N, C-alpha and C positions, 0 to 999 in steps of 0.2 A: 504494500500500500504506500502511495506517495502523497505527501502533503499533510499538513497539520490536521485538517478536518477528518480526512480519511483514516489517519493513524489513530486519532482519538476515538472515532466511531468503532473501529475494530478493537481497540483496547477495551472499550466498554462492553463489547460482546465476548471478550475473552479469546480473541482469535489471533493475537499478535504474540510472537515468540521472542522478539528482540526489536528494539527501536534504536535508530541511528539519528542523532541530532547534529546538524551542521555546526561547525566550530563558531560561525558568526551568526547563529540564530539569535533572534531578539530575546531579551530577558523574559518578556511576556510569553513568547512561544516556549522557551525552555521551561518556565514555571508550569504552564498548562500541560505540556506533554510529559515532562519528567515526573511531576507529582502524580498524575494519573497512572503512568507506567509503574512507578514504585508501589502505589496502592494496589495495583493488580499483580505485583510480584514479577514484573517483566523487566529484564535488564535494559539499561540505557547505555549506549556506546557513544563516545565522541567521534564525530566524523570529520571529513574535510570541510572546507568552506562551502557554502550553499551553491555557488557557481560550479565548483568542481563536482560536488555530489550530483547535481542535476545533469551535468555533462556526461558523467559516467553512466547515467540512466537514459541518456538521449533526450533530456528535457531541459527546460529553462531552470534557473536556480531553484533548488529544493531545500527547505529547512529541516524537514523530517521525513524519514522513511521507516517503514516497519515491514517485517516479514512474518508470514504465518508458517513458513517452512522451518521445522525444528532442526533439521540437519544443517541448513544454511545458517541458522541462528547460532548453532554450536561452532561452526566454522568461523563466523564473524567474531564471536567472543574469543576464540582461540587466537586469531590473528591480532585482535586488539590487545591481548596480553603480551605479545612478543615485542 
């Protein structure tokens, strides 16, 4: 799921396995997404700046991304620990 609204909606439904927040996301975005993710027990990873995150997804700048794929989530978390 791409974007703040979509990520928040999927978090509320319990469908997100991990959230990536752009390094330059606004404080309001961070607060809204990170607080909900943590309340749902979903890990939050620091990502690249929004422009780069979006470009990697073939999109305009993106502040938040979430995945439902558990295997992908584990891989992202492993990479973020390195």
